[in-house]
Structure formats: structure tokens, C-alpha cells
C-alpha positions as CSV (number, residue, x, y, z in Angstrom):
1,M,-0.1,0.6,0.1
2,S,0.9,3.2,-1.3
3,D,1.9,6.1,1.8
4,F,0.7,9.0,-0.6
5,V,-2.6,9.3,-0.3
6,A,-4.5,12.0,-3.2
7,V,-6.0,14.8,-1.3
8,I,-7.0,17.5,-3.7
9,P,-6.7,18.7,-7.6
10,A,-3.8,21.0,-7.9
11,A,-5.8,23.4,-9.6
12,D,-7.6,23.8,-6.8
13,V,-4.9,25.3,-4.5
14,P,-3.4,28.1,-7.0
15,P,0.4,30.4,-6.4
16,G,0.3,32.1,-2.7
17,T,-3.2,30.0,-0.8
18,A,-3.4,27.5,1.4
19,R,-6.2,24.3,2.1
20,T,-6.7,22.4,4.7
21,V,-7.1,18.6,3.8
22,E,-7.9,15.5,5.5
23,V,-5.3,12.6,5.1
24,R,-6.0,9.3,6.8
25,G,-8.0,11.7,9.5
26,I,-5.4,13.8,9.9
27,R,-6.0,17.8,9.6
28,I,-3.1,19.0,7.5
29,A,-2.4,21.9,6.3
30,L,-1.3,21.9,2.3
31,F,0.5,25.6,0.5
32,N,1.0,26.3,-2.6
33,V,4.2,28.7,-2.8
34,D,4.9,29.6,-6.5
35,G,4.1,26.4,-7.6
36,T,5.8,24.0,-5.4
37,F,3.0,22.4,-2.9
38,Y,4.4,22.2,0.8
39,A,2.4,20.5,3.3
40,V,2.5,20.2,7.3
41,D,0.5,19.5,10.1
42,N,-2.6,21.5,10.6
43,T,-2.4,22.4,14.3
44,C,-0.2,24.9,15.2
45,P,1.9,24.0,18.6
46,H,1.6,27.3,20.7
47,A,-2.4,26.9,21.0
48,G,-4.1,24.5,18.3
49,G,-4.9,27.5,15.9
50,P,-5.4,25.9,11.9
51,L,-2.2,27.1,10.1
52,G,-4.2,25.9,7.2
53,E,-6.5,29.2,8.0
54,G,-3.4,31.5,8.0
55,K,-2.1,33.9,6.0
56,L,1.1,33.0,3.7
57,N,3.5,35.3,2.5
58,G,6.2,33.1,0.5
59,G,7.0,30.3,2.2
60,I,6.0,31.5,5.6
61,V,2.4,30.9,7.6
62,E,1.0,33.3,10.0
63,C,-1.1,31.1,12.6
64,P,-4.5,33.2,12.5
65,W,-5.2,33.0,16.4
66,H,-1.7,34.4,17.6
67,G,0.8,35.0,14.9
68,W,3.3,32.8,15.4
69,R,5.2,31.9,11.9
70,F,6.3,28.8,10.0
71,D,8.0,28.4,7.1
72,V,6.1,25.7,5.8
73,R,9.4,24.1,3.4
74,T,10.6,23.2,7.3
75,G,8.3,23.2,9.4
76,Q,10.3,25.4,12.3
77,R,9.3,28.4,13.6
78,E,10.4,31.5,11.8
79,H,13.4,33.1,14.5
80,N,12.7,30.6,17.0
81,P,13.2,26.4,15.9
82,N,12.8,24.8,19.3
83,F,9.8,24.9,18.1
84,D,8.5,22.9,14.7
85,V,5.1,21.7,13.1
86,P,5.7,18.0,11.4
87,C,6.4,18.1,7.6
88,C,4.3,16.1,5.4
89,R,5.6,14.3,2.3
90,V,4.1,16.0,-1.0
91,R,3.8,15.4,-5.2
92,V,1.8,16.1,-7.8
93,E,0.6,13.2,-10.2
94,H,-1.6,13.4,-12.9
95,G,-3.0,17.0,-11.7
96,Q,-3.3,15.5,-7.9
97,V,-2.3,16.6,-5.2
98,L,-0.6,13.8,-2.9
99,I,0.4,13.8,0.9
100,A,2.5,10.8,2.8
101,L,1.8,11.3,6.4
102,P,5.3,11.4,8.9
103,P,5.6,8.6,11.0
104,T,4.7,11.3,14.1
105,L,1.3,11.9,12.6
106,R,0.4,8.5,12.1
């Protein structure tokens, strides 16, 4: 069985936008940064805010609840690498975005 799960058509996530998708019951924040897709756990480690609803500026997402900012490419909190969110593997096949959960989210 493949680890990757098709979650959404790539065309539904234009560059500079984010969506929240579900992979095997886990909510994941999906981002399109200049045509490249990245995915992280949707839950901000500060207070549980929904990162997929945050403002995306380049490769940085700002949590809509308290403003914590994370690099969607690495999962690290901006200016404080002691906090991070788990990153998922992402690929696009036949116009569909596929995501594989990291072991920490399974």
C-alpha cells in the first residue's frame, strides 16, 4: 500500500494560497509556494490554531490565532527553531496533490 493519499486537485490550490485537507483522519495544512506544494500538520503548537487558515507570505505561514509564524518548507518556527510542526511529503501526479504523513502523525 502506498503511503501517499490523493487529497485535492492541484488546480484547486493556486500559487500563494493554502487549504486544509484530511489525510487518514489527520488535518493537514497544504500550501502552494510559487508552484511548489508543501504540507505541515494543521495544528499550531502554541494554542492549536489552524495553520491552513493562516496568511501565507512566500514560504511563511502566520497562525491566524496568535501570529506564530512557520516556514512551510521546513516546519520550523521563524526566529525560534525550538518549535516546529511536522512536515509531510508531497507530490503531484496526474493533476492531483498526494500527501504522505510522517511517522509522528500516524
